[in-house]
Biopython code that builds the backbone (N, CA, C, O; Angstrom):
import numpy as np
from Bio.PDB.StructureBuilder import StructureBuilder

atoms = [
    (1, "UNK", "N", (-0.177, -7.036, 12.070)),
    (1, "UNK", "CA", (-1.540, -7.235, 12.514)),
    (1, "UNK", "C", (-2.031, -6.043, 13.333)),
    (1, "UNK", "O", (-3.204, -5.677, 13.251)),
    (2, "UNK", "N", (-1.133, -5.427, 14.132)),
    (2, "UNK", "CA", (-1.563, -4.272, 14.928)),
    (2, "UNK", "C", (-2.031, -3.140, 14.022)),
    (2, "UNK", "O", (-3.016, -2.466, 14.321)),
    (3, "UNK", "N", (-1.328, -2.936, 12.923)),
    (3, "UNK", "CA", (-1.721, -1.879, 11.992)),
    (3, "UNK", "C", (-3.085, -2.176, 11.397)),
    (3, "UNK", "O", (-3.921, -1.279, 11.290)),
    (4, "UNK", "N", (-3.321, -3.412, 11.010)),
    (4, "UNK", "CA", (-4.620, -3.788, 10.447)),
    (4, "UNK", "C", (-5.727, -3.637, 11.480)),
    (4, "UNK", "O", (-6.835, -3.214, 11.150)),
    (5, "UNK", "N", (-5.431, -3.981, 12.720)),
    (5, "UNK", "CA", (-6.439, -3.866, 13.773)),
    (5, "UNK", "C", (-6.823, -2.408, 14.035)),
    (5, "UNK", "O", (-7.943, -2.130, 14.463)),
    (6, "UNK", "N", (-5.901, -1.479, 13.781)),
    (6, "UNK", "CA", (-6.157, -0.057, 14.001)),
    (6, "UNK", "C", (-6.735, 0.641, 12.778)),
    (6, "UNK", "O", (-7.038, 1.833, 12.830)),
    (7, "UNK", "N", (-6.891, -0.084, 11.685)),
    (7, "UNK", "CA", (-7.361, 0.526, 10.436)),
    (7, "UNK", "C", (-8.778, 1.064, 10.582)),
    (7, "UNK", "O", (-9.611, 0.491, 11.286)),
    (8, "UNK", "N", (-9.030, 2.173, 9.903)),
    (8, "UNK", "CA", (-10.376, 2.743, 9.846)),
    (8, "UNK", "C", (-11.325, 1.695, 9.254)),
    (8, "UNK", "O", (-10.893, 0.879, 8.439)),
    (9, "UNK", "N", (-12.594, 1.698, 9.639)),
    (9, "UNK", "CA", (-13.541, 0.700, 9.130)),
    (9, "UNK", "C", (-13.619, 0.661, 7.595)),
    (9, "UNK", "O", (-13.751, -0.411, 7.003)),
    (10, "UNK", "N", (-13.536, 1.834, 6.961)),
    (10, "UNK", "CA", (-13.615, 1.868, 5.492)),
    (10, "UNK", "C", (-12.417, 1.172, 4.866)),
    (10, "UNK", "O", (-12.559, 0.443, 3.884)),
    (11, "UNK", "N", (-11.225, 1.400, 5.442)),
    (11, "UNK", "CA", (-10.015, 0.763, 4.930)),
    (11, "UNK", "C", (-10.075, -0.736, 5.172)),
    (11, "UNK", "O", (-9.735, -1.523, 4.289)),
    (12, "UNK", "N", (-10.503, -1.134, 6.353)),
    (12, "UNK", "CA", (-10.605, -2.557, 6.666)),
    (12, "UNK", "C", (-11.553, -3.254, 5.701)),
    (12, "UNK", "O", (-11.262, -4.355, 5.233)),
    (13, "UNK", "N", (-12.677, -2.628, 5.401)),
    (13, "UNK", "CA", (-13.636, -3.211, 4.457)),
    (13, "UNK", "C", (-13.014, -3.334, 3.073)),
    (13, "UNK", "O", (-13.223, -4.330, 2.381)),
    (14, "UNK", "N", (-12.251, -2.323, 2.670)),
    (14, "UNK", "CA", (-11.587, -2.354, 1.371)),
    (14, "UNK", "C", (-10.557, -3.480, 1.310)),
    (14, "UNK", "O", (-10.452, -4.172, 0.297)),
    (15, "UNK", "N", (-9.802, -3.666, 2.384)),
    (15, "UNK", "CA", (-8.808, -4.739, 2.420)),
    (15, "UNK", "C", (-9.478, -6.112, 2.364)),
    (15, "UNK", "O", (-8.995, -7.019, 1.686)),
    (16, "UNK", "N", (-10.576, -6.255, 3.069)),
    (16, "UNK", "CA", (-11.294, -7.534, 3.045)),
    (16, "UNK", "C", (-11.822, -7.813, 1.641)),
    (16, "UNK", "O", (-11.746, -8.938, 1.147)),
    (17, "UNK", "N", (-12.359, -6.773, 1.008)),
    (17, "UNK", "CA", (-12.931, -6.942, -0.331)),
    (17, "UNK", "C", (-11.869, -7.139, -1.406)),
    (17, "UNK", "O", (-12.019, -8.003, -2.270)),
    (18, "UNK", "N", (-10.799, -6.348, -1.363)),
    (18, "UNK", "CA", (-9.809, -6.346, -2.448)),
    (18, "UNK", "C", (-8.503, -7.052, -2.124)),
    (18, "UNK", "O", (-7.717, -7.334, -3.028)),
    (19, "UNK", "N", (-8.259, -7.338, -0.868)),
    (19, "UNK", "CA", (-7.016, -7.984, -0.488)),
    (19, "UNK", "C", (-5.875, -6.983, -0.384)),
    (19, "UNK", "O", (-6.065, -5.774, -0.516)),
    (20, "UNK", "N", (-4.691, -7.519, -0.146)),
    (20, "UNK", "CA", (-3.473, -6.738, -0.006)),
    (20, "UNK", "C", (-2.638, -6.958, -1.262)),
    (20, "UNK", "O", (-2.402, -8.095, -1.672)),
    (21, "UNK", "N", (-2.200, -5.871, -1.862)),
    (21, "UNK", "CA", (-1.347, -5.951, -3.050)),
    (21, "UNK", "C", (0.091, -5.725, -2.605)),
    (21, "UNK", "O", (0.399, -4.695, -2.005)),
    (22, "UNK", "N", (0.971, -6.675, -2.893)),
    (22, "UNK", "CA", (2.348, -6.541, -2.444)),
    (22, "UNK", "C", (3.258, -6.225, -3.621)),
    (22, "UNK", "O", (3.055, -6.696, -4.740)),
    (23, "UNK", "N", (4.269, -5.408, -3.329)),
    (23, "UNK", "CA", (5.202, -4.980, -4.370)),
    (23, "UNK", "C", (6.584, -4.806, -3.768)),
    (23, "UNK", "O", (6.774, -4.975, -2.563)),
    (24, "UNK", "N", (7.539, -4.470, -4.607)),
    (24, "UNK", "CA", (8.912, -4.291, -4.163)),
    (24, "UNK", "C", (9.656, -5.610, -4.156)),
    (24, "UNK", "O", (9.081, -6.672, -4.398)),
    (25, "UNK", "N", (10.938, -5.523, -3.875)),
    (25, "UNK", "CA", (11.787, -6.712, -3.890)),
    (25, "UNK", "C", (11.354, -7.773, -2.902)),
    (25, "UNK", "O", (11.432, -8.968, -3.189)),
    (26, "UNK", "N", (10.892, -7.335, -1.725)),
    (26, "UNK", "CA", (10.458, -8.296, -0.710)),
    (26, "UNK", "C", (9.282, -9.151, -1.156)),
    (26, "UNK", "O", (9.122, -10.288, -0.711)),
    (27, "UNK", "N", (8.459, -8.592, -2.043)),
    (27, "UNK", "CA", (7.300, -9.351, -2.515)),
    (27, "UNK", "C", (7.711, -10.523, -3.406)),
    (27, "UNK", "O", (6.926, -11.441, -3.645)),
    (28, "UNK", "N", (8.954, -10.479, -3.891)),
    (28, "UNK", "CA", (9.437, -11.552, -4.757)),
    (28, "UNK", "C", (10.014, -12.730, -3.982)),
    (28, "UNK", "O", (10.355, -13.755, -4.572)),
    (29, "UNK", "N", (10.122, -12.590, -2.668)),
    (29, "UNK", "CA", (10.612, -13.708, -1.864)),
    (29, "UNK", "C", (9.630, -14.874, -1.952)),
    (29, "UNK", "O", (8.423, -14.699, -1.783)),
    (30, "UNK", "N", (10.154, -16.041, -2.215)),
    (30, "UNK", "CA", (9.302, -17.216, -2.354)),
    (30, "UNK", "C", (8.470, -17.430, -1.091)),
    (30, "UNK", "O", (9.016, -17.506, 0.011)),
    (31, "UNK", "N", (7.171, -17.525, -1.250)),
    (31, "UNK", "CA", (6.260, -17.802, -0.151)),
    (31, "UNK", "C", (5.818, -16.583, 0.638)),
    (31, "UNK", "O", (5.037, -16.712, 1.581)),
    (32, "UNK", "N", (6.304, -15.395, 0.272)),
    (32, "UNK", "CA", (5.914, -14.194, 1.018)),
    (32, "UNK", "C", (4.399, -13.992, 0.994)),
    (32, "UNK", "O", (3.805, -13.617, 2.005)),
    (33, "UNK", "N", (3.779, -14.239, -0.149)),
    (33, "UNK", "CA", (2.334, -14.085, -0.249)),
    (33, "UNK", "C", (1.601, -15.041, 0.683)),
    (33, "UNK", "O", (0.589, -14.675, 1.280)),
    (34, "UNK", "N", (2.101, -16.246, 0.806)),
    (34, "UNK", "CA", (1.469, -17.245, 1.669)),
    (34, "UNK", "C", (1.629, -16.853, 3.138)),
    (34, "UNK", "O", (0.686, -16.964, 3.921)),
    (35, "UNK", "N", (2.817, -16.399, 3.505)),
    (35, "UNK", "CA", (3.061, -15.972, 4.884)),
    (35, "UNK", "C", (2.113, -14.831, 5.261)),
    (35, "UNK", "O", (1.484, -14.864, 6.319)),
    (36, "UNK", "N", (2.015, -13.819, 4.385)),
    (36, "UNK", "CA", (1.144, -12.680, 4.667)),
    (36, "UNK", "C", (-0.328, -13.080, 4.708)),
    (36, "UNK", "O", (-1.079, -12.614, 5.564)),
    (37, "UNK", "N", (-0.731, -13.936, 3.790)),
    (37, "UNK", "CA", (-2.126, -14.396, 3.773)),
    (37, "UNK", "C", (-2.459, -15.174, 5.044)),
    (37, "UNK", "O", (-3.526, -14.990, 5.629)),
    (38, "UNK", "N", (-1.551, -16.035, 5.464)),
    (38, "UNK", "CA", (-1.788, -16.809, 6.686)),
    (38, "UNK", "C", (-1.802, -15.916, 7.927)),
    (38, "UNK", "O", (-2.584, -16.147, 8.850)),
    (39, "UNK", "N", (-0.942, -14.902, 7.952)),
    (39, "UNK", "CA", (-0.852, -14.023, 9.118)),
    (39, "UNK", "C", (-2.058, -13.091, 9.226)),
    (39, "UNK", "O", (-2.480, -12.751, 10.331)),
    (40, "UNK", "N", (-2.611, -12.679, 8.090)),
    (40, "UNK", "CA", (-3.682, -11.678, 8.109)),
    (40, "UNK", "C", (-5.062, -12.238, 7.820)),
    (40, "UNK", "O", (-6.069, -11.646, 8.208)),
    (41, "UNK", "N", (-5.115, -13.374, 7.141)),
    (41, "UNK", "CA", (-6.397, -13.916, 6.710)),
    (41, "UNK", "C", (-6.948, -13.201, 5.488)),
    (41, "UNK", "O", (-8.100, -13.412, 5.109)),
    (42, "UNK", "N", (-6.130, -12.356, 4.870)),
    (42, "UNK", "CA", (-6.556, -11.604, 3.697)),
    (42, "UNK", "C", (-5.999, -12.220, 2.422)),
    (42, "UNK", "O", (-4.999, -12.938, 2.441)),
    (43, "UNK", "N", (-6.664, -11.923, 1.322)),
    (43, "UNK", "CA", (-6.161, -12.318, 0.013)),
    (43, "UNK", "C", (-4.928, -11.471, -0.280)),
    (43, "UNK", "O", (-4.942, -10.264, -0.037)),
    (44, "UNK", "N", (-3.862, -12.081, -0.796)),
    (44, "UNK", "CA", (-2.627, -11.358, -1.118)),
    (44, "UNK", "C", (-2.378, -11.484, -2.609)),
    (44, "UNK", "O", (-2.360, -12.587, -3.156)),
    (45, "UNK", "N", (-2.188, -10.349, -3.263)),
    (45, "UNK", "CA", (-2.017, -10.303, -4.714)),
    (45, "UNK", "C", (-0.665, -9.690, -5.043)),
    (45, "UNK", "O", (-0.301, -8.642, -4.510)),
    (46, "UNK", "N", (0.083, -10.358, -5.932)),
    (46, "UNK", "CA", (1.322, -9.777, -6.452)),
    (46, "UNK", "C", (0.960, -8.769, -7.530)),
    (46, "UNK", "O", (0.157, -9.065, -8.415)),
    (47, "UNK", "N", (1.548, -7.578, -7.462)),
    (47, "UNK", "CA", (1.288, -6.565, -8.489)),
    (47, "UNK", "C", (2.126, -6.870, -9.728)),
    (47, "UNK", "O", (3.134, -7.573, -9.655)),
    (48, "UNK", "N", (1.693, -6.332, -10.859)),
    (48, "UNK", "CA", (2.495, -6.429, -12.071)),
    (48, "UNK", "C", (3.741, -5.574, -11.893)),
    (48, "UNK", "O", (3.664, -4.479, -11.336)),
    (49, "UNK", "N", (4.867, -6.051, -12.349)),
    (49, "UNK", "CA", (6.124, -5.307, -12.323)),
    (49, "UNK", "C", (6.427, -4.756, -10.929)),
    (49, "UNK", "O", (6.506, -3.541, -10.750)),
    (50, "UNK", "N", (6.598, -5.639, -9.943)),
    (50, "UNK", "CA", (6.739, -5.190, -8.562)),
    (50, "UNK", "C", (7.986, -4.352, -8.287)),
    (50, "UNK", "O", (8.017, -3.607, -7.308)),
    (51, "UNK", "N", (9.004, -4.458, -9.121)),
    (51, "UNK", "CA", (10.230, -3.710, -8.860)),
    (51, "UNK", "C", (10.144, -2.242, -9.265)),
    (51, "UNK", "O", (10.893, -1.416, -8.743)),
    (52, "UNK", "N", (9.244, -1.905, -10.185)),
    (52, "UNK", "CA", (9.180, -0.502, -10.596)),
    (52, "UNK", "C", (7.837, 0.161, -10.298)),
    (52, "UNK", "O", (7.693, 1.360, -10.532)),
    (53, "UNK", "N", (6.858, -0.572, -9.795)),
    (53, "UNK", "CA", (5.529, 0.012, -9.606)),
    (53, "UNK", "C", (5.522, 1.140, -8.580)),
    (53, "UNK", "O", (4.771, 2.102, -8.745)),
    (54, "UNK", "N", (6.329, 1.055, -7.533)),
    (54, "UNK", "CA", (6.351, 2.119, -6.536)),
    (54, "UNK", "C", (6.928, 3.392, -7.142)),
    (54, "UNK", "O", (6.412, 4.484, -6.907)),
    (55, "UNK", "N", (7.991, 3.253, -7.915)),
    (55, "UNK", "CA", (8.588, 4.430, -8.561)),
    (55, "UNK", "C", (7.599, 5.060, -9.540)),
    (55, "UNK", "O", (7.480, 6.283, -9.606)),
    (56, "UNK", "N", (6.888, 4.221, -10.301)),
    (56, "UNK", "CA", (5.913, 4.767, -11.252)),
    (56, "UNK", "C", (4.760, 5.453, -10.528)),
    (56, "UNK", "O", (4.302, 6.512, -10.958)),
    (57, "UNK", "N", (4.289, 4.865, -9.437)),
    (57, "UNK", "CA", (3.214, 5.475, -8.660)),
    (57, "UNK", "C", (3.653, 6.780, -8.013)),
    (57, "UNK", "O", (2.883, 7.739, -7.960)),
    (58, "UNK", "N", (4.871, 6.820, -7.525)),
    (58, "UNK", "CA", (5.408, 8.057, -6.949)),
    (58, "UNK", "C", (5.484, 9.143, -8.007)),
    (58, "UNK", "O", (5.191, 10.307, -7.733)),
    (59, "UNK", "N", (5.870, 8.770, -9.195)),
    (59, "UNK", "CA", (5.939, 9.730, -10.297)),
    (59, "UNK", "C", (4.561, 10.327, -10.588)),
    (59, "UNK", "O", (4.430, 11.537, -10.771)),
    (60, "UNK", "N", (3.545, 9.483, -10.627)),
    (60, "UNK", "CA", (2.183, 9.965, -10.874)),
    (60, "UNK", "C", (1.755, 10.903, -9.741)),
    (60, "UNK", "O", (1.154, 11.948, -9.988)),
    (61, "UNK", "N", (2.069, 10.521, -8.498)),
    (61, "UNK", "CA", (1.713, 11.364, -7.363)),
    (61, "UNK", "C", (2.379, 12.730, -7.466)),
    (61, "UNK", "O", (1.729, 13.759, -7.283)),
    (62, "UNK", "N", (3.683, 12.738, -7.760)),
    (62, "UNK", "CA", (4.405, 14.006, -7.845)),
    (62, "UNK", "C", (3.914, 14.872, -8.994)),
    (62, "UNK", "O", (3.893, 16.098, -8.885)),
    (63, "UNK", "N", (3.521, 14.243, -10.094)),
    (63, "UNK", "CA", (2.985, 14.999, -11.222)),
    (63, "UNK", "C", (1.658, 15.669, -10.861)),
    (63, "UNK", "O", (1.266, 16.658, -11.480)),
    (64, "UNK", "N", (0.970, 15.123, -9.853)),
    (64, "UNK", "CA", (-0.331, 15.646, -9.423)),
    (64, "UNK", "C", (-0.285, 16.162, -7.993)),
    (64, "UNK", "O", (-1.299, 16.159, -7.296)),
    (65, "UNK", "N", (0.877, 16.599, -7.559)),
    (65, "UNK", "CA", (1.075, 17.001, -6.168)),
    (65, "UNK", "C", (0.100, 18.095, -5.735)),
    (65, "UNK", "O", (-0.397, 18.068, -4.609)),
    (66, "UNK", "N", (-0.172, 19.033, -6.594)),
    (66, "UNK", "CA", (-1.084, 20.119, -6.231)),
    (66, "UNK", "C", (-2.476, 19.574, -5.895)),
    (66, "UNK", "O", (-3.138, 20.077, -4.987)),
    (67, "UNK", "N", (-2.911, 18.560, -6.616)),
    (67, "UNK", "CA", (-4.234, 17.961, -6.395)),
    (67, "UNK", "C", (-4.243, 17.137, -5.108)),
    (67, "UNK", "O", (-5.205, 17.189, -4.342)),
    (68, "UNK", "N", (-3.173, 16.376, -4.873)),
    (68, "UNK", "CA", (-3.155, 15.407, -3.784)),
    (68, "UNK", "C", (-2.336, 15.825, -2.575)),
    (68, "UNK", "O", (-2.122, 15.003, -1.684)),
    (69, "UNK", "N", (-1.869, 17.058, -2.502)),
    (69, "UNK", "CA", (-0.992, 17.454, -1.401)),
    (69, "UNK", "C", (-1.673, 17.319, -0.042)),
    (69, "UNK", "O", (-0.985, 17.141, 0.964)),
    (70, "UNK", "N", (-2.989, 17.397, 0.019)),
    (70, "UNK", "CA", (-3.691, 17.244, 1.299)),
    (70, "UNK", "C", (-3.619, 15.819, 1.834)),
    (70, "UNK", "O", (-3.922, 15.577, 3.002)),
    (71, "UNK", "N", (-3.220, 14.875, 0.983)),
    (71, "UNK", "CA", (-3.088, 13.493, 1.429)),
    (71, "UNK", "C", (-1.793, 13.281, 2.212)),
    (71, "UNK", "O", (-1.616, 12.236, 2.838)),
    (72, "UNK", "N", (-0.891, 14.254, 2.183)),
    (72, "UNK", "CA", (0.395, 14.139, 2.856)),
    (72, "UNK", "C", (0.300, 14.596, 4.303)),
    (72, "UNK", "O", (-0.430, 15.532, 4.630)),
    (73, "UNK", "N", (1.047, 13.920, 5.160)),
    (73, "UNK", "CA", (1.204, 14.374, 6.538)),
    (73, "UNK", "C", (2.463, 15.218, 6.557)),
    (73, "UNK", "O", (3.567, 14.687, 6.430)),
    (74, "UNK", "N", (2.316, 16.512, 6.711)),
    (74, "UNK", "CA", (3.463, 17.404, 6.585)),
    (74, "UNK", "C", (4.238, 17.580, 7.886)),
    (74, "UNK", "O", (5.206, 18.339, 7.930)),
    (75, "UNK", "N", (3.832, 16.901, 8.926)),
    (75, "UNK", "CA", (4.552, 17.009, 10.185)),
    (75, "UNK", "C", (4.615, 18.434, 10.706)),
    (75, "UNK", "O", (5.553, 18.796, 11.418)),
    (76, "UNK", "N", (3.625, 19.246, 10.358)),
    (76, "UNK", "CA", (3.594, 20.626, 10.798)),
    (76, "UNK", "C", (4.233, 21.606, 9.835)),
    (76, "UNK", "O", (4.175, 22.816, 10.054)),
    (77, "UNK", "N", (4.848, 21.096, 8.760)),
    (77, "UNK", "CA", (5.472, 21.971, 7.763)),
    (77, "UNK", "C", (4.455, 22.338, 6.700)),
    (77, "UNK", "O", (3.466, 21.630, 6.506)),
    (78, "UNK", "N", (4.690, 23.409, 6.034)),
    (78, "UNK", "CA", (3.814, 23.850, 4.951)),
    (78, "UNK", "C", (4.406, 23.439, 3.614)),
    (78, "UNK", "O", (5.620, 23.512, 3.424)),
    (79, "UNK", "N", (3.551, 23.002, 2.678)),
    (79, "UNK", "CA", (4.004, 22.624, 1.335)),
    (79, "UNK", "C", (3.984, 23.820, 0.392)),
    (79, "UNK", "O", (4.302, 23.686, -0.789)),
    (80, "UNK", "N", (3.625, 24.946, 0.889)),
    (80, "UNK", "CA", (3.518, 26.119, 0.011)),
    (80, "UNK", "C", (4.748, 26.961, 0.083)),
    (80, "UNK", "O", (4.833, 27.988, -0.590)),
]
sb = StructureBuilder()
sb.init_structure("model")
sb.init_model(0)
sb.init_chain("A")
sb.init_seg("    ")
for serial, (resi, resn, name, xyz) in enumerate(atoms, 1):
    if name == "N":
        sb.init_residue(resn, " ", resi, " ")
    sb.init_atom(name, np.array(xyz, "f"), 0.0, 1.0, " ", f" {name:<3s}", serial, name[0])
structure = sb.get_structure()
């Protein structure tokens, strides 16, 4: 909840409109969607293929790293 409370207004509006999409092994725990929905008041959606979606998304990001590298927090390091 603290993270949601600190969210930028645009992100908060997006979460309210679209809900939270959960993935990974933890999302498969019975009732996890209900717990998260009750805790946040947001709609919670299970993604398709939750066990591999993060790996597939990471692959797409890495394939387009030059385009999206500014989205990374480099901790003061250079990506070049």
